[in-house]
C-alpha positions as CSV (number, residue, x, y, z in Angstrom):
1,X,20.0,32.9,-26.6
2,X,17.3,34.0,-23.8
3,X,17.8,32.1,-20.6
4,X,14.6,30.9,-18.9
5,X,13.9,30.0,-15.5
6,X,11.9,27.0,-14.1
7,X,10.6,27.0,-10.9
8,X,8.3,24.6,-8.9
9,X,5.5,23.7,-6.1
10,X,7.3,21.3,-3.6
11,X,4.8,19.7,-2.4
12,X,1.8,17.1,-4.5
13,X,4.4,18.4,-7.2
14,X,8.2,17.5,-6.1
15,X,6.9,15.6,-3.1
16,X,4.4,13.7,-1.8
17,X,2.9,12.9,1.8
18,X,2.5,9.3,2.3
19,X,-0.2,10.1,5.2
20,X,-2.2,12.1,2.3
21,X,-4.0,16.0,3.5
22,X,-1.8,18.0,5.0
23,X,-3.7,17.5,8.4
24,X,-3.1,14.1,8.6
25,X,-0.1,14.5,9.5
26,X,-1.1,16.3,12.9
27,X,-3.1,12.7,13.3
28,X,0.1,11.1,13.0
29,X,2.4,13.5,15.4
30,X,-0.8,13.4,17.6
31,X,0.3,9.7,18.6
32,X,3.9,10.5,19.2
33,X,2.6,13.4,21.4
34,X,0.6,11.5,23.2
35,X,3.2,8.8,23.9
36,X,5.2,11.3,25.5
37,X,2.7,12.9,27.5
38,X,2.0,9.3,28.8
39,X,-1.5,9.9,27.8
40,X,-2.0,7.4,24.8
41,X,-5.3,6.6,25.4
42,X,-6.9,10.4,26.2
43,X,-8.3,9.8,22.6
44,X,-10.3,13.5,23.7
45,X,-6.5,14.6,24.3
46,X,-4.9,13.5,21.2
47,X,-7.6,15.1,18.8
48,X,-7.8,18.4,20.7
49,X,-4.4,18.0,19.7
50,X,-4.7,17.9,16.1
51,X,-7.7,21.1,16.4
52,X,-4.9,23.3,17.6
53,X,-2.1,22.4,15.6
54,X,-5.0,23.3,12.6
55,X,-6.2,26.3,13.9
56,X,-3.0,27.9,15.0
57,X,-1.4,26.8,11.7
58,X,-3.8,29.2,10.0
59,X,-2.8,32.4,12.2
60,X,0.4,31.6,12.3
61,X,2.9,31.9,9.6
62,X,6.5,30.2,10.7
63,X,7.3,26.5,13.0
64,X,8.3,28.7,15.9
65,X,5.3,30.7,16.0
66,X,2.8,28.0,15.6
67,X,4.2,26.1,18.7
68,X,4.2,29.3,21.2
69,X,1.1,30.1,20.0
70,X,-0.3,26.1,21.4
71,X,1.8,26.2,24.3
72,X,-0.6,28.7,25.5
73,X,-3.8,26.1,25.8
74,X,-2.1,22.6,25.5
75,X,0.4,20.7,27.9
76,X,3.3,20.3,25.0
77,X,5.4,17.3,26.7
78,X,8.6,19.7,25.4
79,X,9.8,23.0,24.5
80,X,9.1,24.3,21.4
81,X,12.4,23.9,19.9
82,X,11.8,19.9,20.1
83,X,8.2,19.9,19.2
84,X,9.1,21.5,16.0
85,X,12.3,19.2,15.6
86,X,9.6,16.1,16.5
87,X,7.0,17.8,13.8
88,X,10.4,18.2,11.2
89,X,11.1,15.0,12.2
90,X,7.8,13.5,11.2
91,X,7.5,15.5,7.9
92,X,10.8,13.7,7.2
93,X,9.5,10.3,7.7
94,X,6.3,11.6,5.6
95,X,7.6,12.8,2.5
96,X,8.2,10.8,-0.8
97,X,9.6,12.0,-4.1
98,X,6.9,12.6,-7.4
99,X,9.0,10.0,-10.0
100,X,7.5,12.1,-12.7
101,X,8.1,15.3,-11.6
102,X,11.7,14.8,-10.9
103,X,12.0,13.6,-14.3
104,X,11.0,16.9,-15.5
105,X,12.9,19.0,-13.6
106,X,16.0,16.3,-14.8
107,X,14.8,17.7,-18.5
108,X,14.5,21.2,-17.8
109,X,17.6,21.5,-16.2
110,X,19.5,21.3,-19.2
111,X,17.4,24.5,-20.2
112,X,18.3,27.5,-18.1
113,X,17.7,27.8,-14.0
114,X,15.5,26.2,-11.5
115,X,13.9,27.3,-9.0
116,X,11.5,25.5,-5.6
117,X,8.8,27.8,-4.3
118,X,5.8,27.0,-1.4
119,X,3.4,28.6,0.5
120,X,4.7,26.6,3.4
121,X,5.8,26.9,7.4
122,X,8.8,24.7,7.4
123,X,12.1,25.7,7.3
124,X,13.6,25.9,3.9
125,X,16.5,24.4,5.2
126,X,14.8,21.3,5.8
127,X,13.0,21.7,2.7
128,X,16.2,21.8,0.6
129,X,17.8,18.7,2.4
130,X,14.8,16.8,1.3
131,X,14.8,17.7,-2.1
132,X,19.1,16.8,-1.9
133,X,18.3,14.1,-0.9
134,X,15.3,12.7,-3.6
135,X,17.9,14.5,-5.9
136,X,15.4,17.5,-7.1
137,X,17.7,20.7,-5.8
138,X,21.2,21.0,-7.4
139,X,23.9,23.2,-7.0
140,X,23.2,26.3,-8.3
141,X,19.3,26.3,-7.9
142,X,17.5,28.5,-5.0
143,X,14.6,27.9,-3.0
144,X,12.0,29.9,-1.6
145,X,9.8,29.7,1.0
146,X,7.0,31.6,2.4
147,X,7.5,32.4,5.1
148,X,11.1,33.2,5.2
149,X,10.1,36.3,3.0
150,X,6.8,37.2,4.3
151,X,5.0,36.4,0.8
152,X,2.6,33.9,-0.7
153,X,2.2,32.4,-4.1
154,X,-2.6,32.6,-3.1
155,X,-1.7,36.4,-3.6
156,X,0.9,36.7,-5.9
157,X,2.8,38.4,-3.6
158,X,5.9,35.8,-3.7
159,X,6.0,35.8,-7.2
160,X,6.1,39.4,-7.5
161,X,9.3,39.3,-4.5
162,X,11.2,36.8,-6.3
163,X,10.4,38.4,-9.8
164,X,12.2,41.5,-7.9
165,X,15.0,39.9,-6.5
166,X,16.3,37.6,-9.3
167,X,14.9,39.9,-12.0
168,X,13.0,37.4,-13.9
169,X,11.2,38.7,-16.7
170,X,8.0,36.5,-16.4
171,X,7.8,36.2,-19.6
172,X,10.6,33.7,-19.3
173,X,9.6,32.4,-16.2
174,X,7.7,29.0,-16.2
175,X,5.7,27.6,-13.3
176,X,4.7,24.3,-12.1
177,X,1.8,23.1,-9.7
178,X,-0.9,21.0,-8.6
179,X,-3.2,24.2,-7.5
180,X,-5.0,25.5,-9.6
181,X,-5.2,28.5,-8.1
182,X,-2.1,30.0,-6.7
183,X,0.0,27.2,-9.1
184,X,-1.9,28.7,-12.4
185,X,-4.2,31.5,-11.6
186,X,-2.3,33.5,-10.3
187,X,1.0,33.3,-11.5
188,X,-0.8,33.7,-15.4
189,X,-1.9,37.0,-14.4
190,X,1.5,38.1,-13.7
191,X,2.6,36.9,-17.5
192,X,4.5,33.7,-16.4
193,X,3.9,30.6,-18.0
194,X,2.4,28.5,-15.3
195,X,1.5,24.5,-16.2
196,X,-1.0,22.5,-14.1
197,X,0.2,19.8,-13.6
198,X,-1.9,17.0,-10.8
199,X,-1.9,14.1,-9.5
200,X,-5.4,13.2,-8.9
201,X,-6.8,10.4,-6.1
202,X,-7.7,7.3,-7.9
203,X,-11.3,5.4,-7.6
204,X,-11.2,3.1,-4.7
205,X,-8.4,6.1,-3.0
206,X,-11.3,8.3,-3.3
207,X,-14.1,6.2,-1.8
208,X,-11.9,4.9,1.4
209,X,-11.7,8.9,2.1
210,X,-15.7,8.8,2.4
211,X,-15.6,5.4,5.2
212,X,-16.2,6.7,8.5
213,X,-13.9,7.2,11.0
214,X,-14.4,8.8,14.2
215,X,-11.1,8.7,16.3
216,X,-7.8,8.1,13.8
217,X,-8.9,8.3,10.5
218,X,-7.3,5.4,9.2
219,X,-8.8,5.5,5.9
220,X,-7.9,8.8,4.6
221,X,-4.2,7.8,5.7
222,X,-4.5,4.3,3.9
223,X,-5.2,6.9,0.4
224,X,-2.7,8.7,1.0
225,X,-0.1,6.2,1.4
226,X,-1.6,4.5,-2.0
227,X,-1.2,7.5,-3.4
228,X,1.7,8.5,-2.7
229,X,3.3,5.0,-3.3
230,X,1.8,5.2,-7.0
231,X,3.9,8.6,-7.7
232,X,7.2,7.9,-6.2
233,X,7.8,4.3,-8.2
234,X,9.1,3.9,-11.6
235,X,7.1,0.6,-12.6
236,X,4.3,0.7,-14.8
237,X,1.4,2.6,-14.6
238,X,-1.0,-0.7,-14.4
239,X,1.3,-2.4,-12.1
240,X,1.1,0.9,-9.9
241,X,-2.1,1.1,-9.4
242,X,-3.3,-2.6,-8.9
243,X,-0.7,-3.4,-6.4
244,X,-1.5,0.4,-4.2
245,X,-4.9,0.0,-4.8
246,X,-6.5,-3.7,-4.2
247,X,-3.3,-6.0,-3.6
248,X,-1.4,-4.1,-0.8
249,X,-3.8,-2.8,1.5
250,X,-5.7,-6.5,1.7
251,X,-2.5,-8.5,1.8
252,X,-0.8,-6.4,4.9
253,X,-4.1,-6.1,6.6
254,X,-4.3,-9.9,6.4
255,X,-0.6,-9.8,7.6
256,X,-1.5,-7.7,10.7
257,X,-4.2,-9.9,11.8
258,X,-2.4,-12.4,11.8
259,X,0.3,-11.3,13.2
260,X,-2.1,-10.0,16.4
261,X,-4.2,-13.5,16.2
262,X,-0.6,-14.8,16.9
263,X,0.6,-12.8,19.6
264,X,-2.6,-13.9,21.4
265,X,-1.9,-17.7,20.9
266,X,1.6,-16.9,22.1
267,X,3.0,-18.7,18.8
268,X,6.7,-17.8,18.5
269,X,7.2,-18.5,15.1
270,X,5.1,-18.2,12.0
271,X,6.7,-20.2,8.4
272,X,5.1,-18.7,5.4
273,X,5.0,-21.4,2.2
274,X,7.2,-21.1,-0.4
275,X,5.8,-20.5,-3.1
276,X,3.0,-18.4,-3.2
277,X,4.1,-16.7,0.6
278,X,7.2,-15.4,-0.5
279,X,5.6,-11.8,-0.9
280,X,3.4,-11.9,2.3
281,X,6.9,-13.6,3.8
282,X,8.7,-9.4,2.4
283,X,5.4,-7.9,4.1
284,X,5.4,-9.8,7.4
285,X,9.4,-9.0,7.6
286,X,8.4,-5.4,7.2
287,X,6.4,-5.4,10.5
288,X,8.0,-7.3,12.1
289,X,9.0,-5.0,14.7
290,X,6.3,-4.1,15.8
291,X,5.4,-7.4,17.3
292,X,9.2,-8.4,18.6
293,X,8.2,-11.7,20.3
294,X,7.3,-13.9,16.9
295,X,10.3,-14.8,15.2
296,X,8.8,-15.0,11.1
297,X,10.7,-17.6,8.9
298,X,10.3,-18.5,4.9
299,X,9.8,-22.3,4.6
300,X,10.1,-25.1,1.5
301,X,7.0,-26.5,2.6
302,X,4.6,-28.3,-0.5
303,X,2.1,-31.0,-0.4
304,X,4.6,-33.7,-2.2
305,X,7.3,-32.9,1.1
306,X,4.5,-34.2,3.4
307,X,3.5,-37.4,1.4
308,X,7.2,-38.7,0.5
309,X,10.5,-38.4,2.1
310,X,8.2,-38.3,5.5
311,X,11.9,-38.9,7.4
312,X,13.7,-35.9,5.7
313,X,10.5,-34.3,5.7
314,X,10.5,-34.5,9.8
315,X,14.3,-33.4,9.6
316,X,13.4,-30.5,8.2
317,X,10.9,-29.2,10.3
318,X,13.3,-30.3,13.5
319,X,15.8,-28.2,11.4
320,X,13.7,-24.6,10.7
321,X,12.0,-24.8,14.3
322,X,8.7,-26.1,12.9
323,X,8.6,-29.1,15.0
324,X,9.3,-27.9,19.0
325,X,8.4,-28.8,22.4
326,X,8.9,-25.4,24.2
327,X,6.9,-23.2,21.7
328,X,4.5,-22.7,19.9
329,X,4.3,-22.6,16.2
330,X,2.2,-21.7,12.6
331,X,2.4,-22.1,9.5
332,X,0.7,-19.1,6.5
333,X,-0.4,-20.9,3.6
334,X,-2.8,-19.5,1.1
335,X,-5.1,-22.0,0.0
336,X,-6.3,-25.5,2.0
337,X,-8.8,-27.9,1.0
338,X,-8.7,-29.7,4.7
339,X,-5.0,-32.2,4.3
340,X,-2.1,-30.4,4.4
341,X,-2.5,-29.3,8.6
342,X,-3.7,-32.8,9.7
343,X,-0.7,-33.8,7.6
344,X,1.9,-32.2,9.8
345,X,0.0,-32.3,12.9
346,X,-0.8,-36.1,12.8
347,X,3.3,-36.2,12.3
348,X,3.6,-33.6,15.4
349,X,1.4,-35.9,17.6
350,X,2.9,-39.2,16.8
351,X,6.4,-37.7,18.2
352,X,5.5,-35.6,20.9
353,X,6.0,-31.9,19.7
354,X,2.7,-29.2,19.7
355,X,0.2,-29.0,17.1
356,X,1.0,-26.3,14.6
357,X,-1.6,-23.2,14.0
358,X,-2.5,-22.6,10.6
359,X,-3.4,-19.3,9.1
360,X,-4.3,-19.6,5.2
361,X,-6.1,-16.9,2.9
362,X,-8.5,-18.9,1.2
363,X,-10.3,-22.0,2.7
364,X,-13.0,-24.4,1.6
365,X,-16.0,-25.5,1.9
366,X,-14.3,-29.3,2.2
367,X,-11.6,-27.7,4.6
368,X,-13.8,-26.0,7.1
369,X,-15.7,-29.4,7.4
370,X,-12.2,-31.7,7.6
371,X,-11.1,-29.7,10.2
372,X,-14.0,-29.2,11.9
373,X,-13.8,-32.8,12.5
374,X,-10.8,-33.3,13.2
375,X,-9.4,-34.1,16.9
376,X,-6.3,-31.6,15.9
377,X,-7.4,-28.0,16.7
378,X,-5.4,-24.7,15.7
379,X,-7.3,-24.0,12.3
380,X,-7.3,-20.4,11.5
381,X,-8.7,-18.9,8.1
382,X,-9.7,-15.8,6.6
383,X,-11.7,-16.0,3.6
384,X,-12.8,-13.4,1.1
385,X,-15.3,-15.2,0.2
386,X,-17.4,-15.8,3.2
387,X,-21.2,-16.0,2.3
388,X,-22.1,-13.6,5.0
389,X,-21.4,-10.1,3.1
390,X,-25.4,-9.7,2.6
391,X,-24.6,-9.4,-1.1
392,X,-25.4,-11.6,-3.8
393,X,-22.1,-10.9,-5.9
394,X,-19.5,-11.7,-2.8
395,X,-20.4,-15.5,-4.5
396,X,-19.1,-14.9,-7.2
397,X,-15.2,-14.2,-5.7
398,X,-15.7,-18.2,-5.0
399,X,-14.7,-18.3,-8.6
400,X,-12.2,-15.7,-8.8
401,X,-10.0,-17.9,-6.3
402,X,-7.3,-17.8,-9.6
403,X,-6.9,-13.8,-9.1
404,X,-5.7,-13.5,-5.4
405,X,-3.5,-16.8,-5.7
406,X,-2.0,-16.4,-8.8
407,X,-1.7,-13.1,-9.1
408,X,-1.9,-11.8,-5.4
409,X,1.3,-14.3,-4.8
410,X,3.4,-13.5,-7.9
411,X,6.4,-15.7,-7.6
412,X,8.5,-17.2,-10.7
413,X,10.2,-19.7,-7.5
414,X,10.5,-23.7,-8.2
415,X,8.2,-26.4,-6.6
416,X,9.6,-28.0,-3.5
417,X,9.3,-32.0,-4.2
418,X,11.4,-33.6,-1.2
419,X,14.8,-33.0,1.1
420,X,18.1,-34.2,0.7
421,X,21.0,-34.0,3.4
422,X,24.0,-32.4,2.6
423,X,26.2,-32.7,5.1
424,X,24.9,-31.8,8.5
425,X,21.9,-29.9,7.2
426,X,18.9,-30.8,4.9
427,X,18.3,-28.4,2.5
428,X,15.2,-28.8,-0.1
429,X,15.0,-30.3,-3.3
430,X,13.6,-27.9,-6.0
431,X,11.9,-29.1,-9.3
432,X,14.1,-28.0,-12.4
433,X,10.6,-27.8,-14.7
434,X,7.5,-26.6,-13.2
435,X,5.0,-25.9,-15.4
436,X,3.0,-22.5,-14.1
437,X,-0.1,-22.2,-16.1
438,X,1.0,-17.9,-15.2
439,X,2.4,-16.5,-17.9
440,X,2.8,-13.0,-19.6
441,X,2.6,-11.7,-22.5
442,X,4.4,-8.4,-22.8
443,X,6.4,-9.2,-19.1
444,X,9.3,-10.9,-17.5
445,X,7.4,-12.3,-14.2
446,X,10.9,-12.0,-12.2
447,X,11.3,-8.4,-13.0
448,X,7.0,-8.1,-12.4
449,X,7.7,-10.3,-9.0
450,X,10.8,-7.7,-8.3
451,X,8.5,-4.1,-8.6
452,X,5.5,-6.1,-7.1
453,X,7.5,-7.0,-3.8
454,X,9.3,-3.2,-3.3
455,X,5.7,-1.4,-3.6
456,X,4.2,-4.3,-0.9
457,X,7.3,-4.0,1.1
458,X,7.1,0.4,1.3
459,X,2.8,0.0,1.5
460,X,4.3,-2.5,4.6
461,X,6.6,-0.2,5.9
462,X,4.7,3.0,4.9
463,X,1.6,1.8,7.0
464,X,4.1,1.4,10.0
465,X,5.5,4.8,10.3
466,X,1.6,5.6,10.1
467,X,0.4,3.6,13.4
468,X,-2.1,2.1,10.9
469,X,-1.3,-1.8,12.3
470,X,-3.9,-0.5,15.4
471,X,-6.7,-0.5,13.0
472,X,-5.8,-3.7,10.9
473,X,-9.1,-5.4,11.7
474,X,-10.5,-2.4,10.4
475,X,-8.9,-2.4,7.1
476,X,-9.0,-5.6,6.2
477,X,-12.9,-6.0,6.8
478,X,-13.9,-2.3,6.0
479,X,-11.8,-1.2,3.7
480,X,-9.5,-3.7,1.8
481,X,-12.3,-7.2,2.1
482,X,-15.3,-4.3,0.6
483,X,-13.0,-2.8,-2.0
484,X,-11.6,-7.0,-3.4
485,X,-15.1,-7.6,-3.3
486,X,-16.6,-4.7,-5.6
487,X,-13.4,-4.6,-7.4
488,X,-14.3,-8.2,-8.1
489,X,-18.4,-7.9,-8.9
490,X,-18.0,-4.1,-11.0
491,X,-14.4,-4.3,-12.4
492,X,-13.3,-0.4,-12.9
493,X,-11.4,-0.2,-16.2
494,X,-9.1,1.8,-14.2
495,X,-7.2,-0.5,-13.0
496,X,-7.9,-4.0,-15.7
497,X,-5.2,-3.1,-17.6
498,X,-2.6,-4.7,-15.0
499,X,-4.3,-8.4,-15.8
500,X,-4.4,-7.5,-19.3
501,X,-0.6,-8.3,-19.0
502,X,-1.8,-12.1,-18.0
503,X,-2.4,-15.6,-19.5
504,X,-3.7,-18.5,-17.9
505,X,-2.5,-21.8,-19.5
506,X,-2.2,-20.0,-22.7
507,X,-5.8,-17.9,-22.9
508,X,-5.2,-14.2,-21.6
509,X,-7.6,-13.0,-18.2
510,X,-8.6,-9.8,-19.7
511,X,-8.8,-9.3,-22.8
512,X,-10.9,-7.5,-25.5
513,X,-14.5,-10.0,-26.4
514,X,-14.7,-9.6,-29.5
515,X,-11.7,-11.1,-30.4
516,X,-10.7,-14.4,-31.8
517,X,-9.0,-15.0,-27.8
518,X,-11.4,-16.8,-24.8
519,X,-10.5,-15.0,-21.9
520,X,-10.2,-16.2,-18.1
521,X,-12.1,-12.9,-16.7
522,X,-15.1,-12.9,-19.1
523,X,-17.0,-9.6,-16.8
524,X,-13.9,-7.9,-16.2
525,X,-13.5,-8.8,-20.1
526,X,-16.6,-7.0,-20.9
527,X,-16.3,-3.8,-18.8
528,X,-12.0,-3.7,-20.6
529,X,-13.7,-3.9,-23.4
530,X,-16.0,-0.7,-23.6
531,X,-15.0,2.5,-24.0
532,X,-14.1,4.3,-20.4
533,X,-16.9,6.7,-20.6
534,X,-19.5,3.9,-21.1
535,X,-17.3,1.5,-18.3
536,X,-17.8,3.7,-15.9
537,X,-21.4,4.3,-16.0
538,X,-22.1,0.8,-15.8
539,X,-20.2,0.4,-12.3
540,X,-22.0,3.9,-10.9
541,X,-25.9,2.0,-12.7
542,X,-24.3,-1.7,-10.8
543,X,-23.9,0.0,-7.3
544,X,-26.2,2.4,-7.3
545,X,-29.2,-0.5,-5.3
546,X,-32.5,0.5,-7.1
547,X,-30.9,0.5,-10.3
548,X,-28.9,-2.8,-9.3
549,X,-32.0,-5.0,-10.0
550,X,-32.4,-4.6,-13.6
551,X,-29.0,-5.4,-14.4
552,X,-29.6,-8.5,-13.2
553,X,-29.6,-10.2,-15.4
554,X,-26.7,-9.1,-17.5
555,X,-24.5,-9.5,-14.5
556,X,-25.5,-12.8,-14.8
557,X,-24.2,-14.0,-18.4
558,X,-20.4,-12.3,-17.6
559,X,-19.7,-14.7,-14.6
């Protein structure tokens, strides 16, 4: 059998950047450069660096030539070699593997010779090291980078050079890549078997790139993170889409805002309440290096423990450091009706401890009234369903509280019912049989949560790497909340398949409307029931201000 040859493009085929667009890498890099210059607040200089880096990349073929060129017109804080290393290190932080391509490479490896080729200014040694790190490159494989061969894919010269150098017949050569021109049309004209493999941005990711950002391109960066982590993960496709585009941006932005507010109030310890806040606790741990003055803890607190075994509850609060006379503390929880925090603070006031602050994802009108009338301060609420959005549909989010209380706070832990002493240590007592209304039709909740948490932790880590915590308020108010509101008002079918796995008290959360079952979310089920083309068209019409009134009666039926 005649030997076959398989070549793979590198960027956006084998490896994806967390920052998304290639030019976004220079924005991430520019923050480091400005810090080295000691001129972090000079935005015009940062943007000038980005512009010059983009222009130099168009003129020069190698990274060394690029920085030699830039040194003529920009006050670089380091030598050419040091600047090259800084950019390479930034690339190393940004690159993640594309799991689907890795599986393809492994499948082709037993069928012939493997090669990696790219039109790229970076050195092949670095790219080989990254490919080896993720399992793409093995002993015997070959790599060809344009700047080292004075040839390019886009004009066919690199393919021709490899053809002559390696003696590869075009007819026994298969090439895989994402660029319709340089990875498909050009090699196809040469007689190479070209295969286009694309990993497009999803609907919400595309829309984020159109959010105005006059300085740092945070919407585009966040879209890049969502896409790259989807491509990296081996989690089920439906779960990756939902978590990376809907759950993770909202949850991460919420934690950033909580920790920033806690810093401003000089709160020293944040306690994430079991069970619902476990995933948020993991996100906070990932972000804690940016907030070194705050301690992050996971606390076994529930409604039952606040009203029963009071003495043991007090002992537990003292043990974990929630009850303190020398430090300000706060709890973080999912929802409140206004009773939990006053109950805690009554204990604190009685024993002369500092009052405890409270951060809640949602809060009812009764909760707001309760805290306004209370003589005990320290209450904050983040609420996705505030009624000042200017959209009538936003009110429907109140009825969707179950979505983020159960799906965003996915867990399998048992409820805390009391405390008991074990020697000198007090430990939480967990319920033996907790009756959860959330279950899955086909999936194991433990496995689902593990893959869910990995995506969330990776997301928070990526946000840290791209300096996005500086834009926490913008992410929350201009991207994460509008995305959630839009999804609930006009659900996109691309993200509904994940919810089809959930059951609430035996009823499917989202399902086909024409079956015998009665789904919980009828509006989502309506979109889930129709063909994808019809669903997309319906969503387009529903988002059009001029046409929205015409279908308002139809929408109202499915609330």
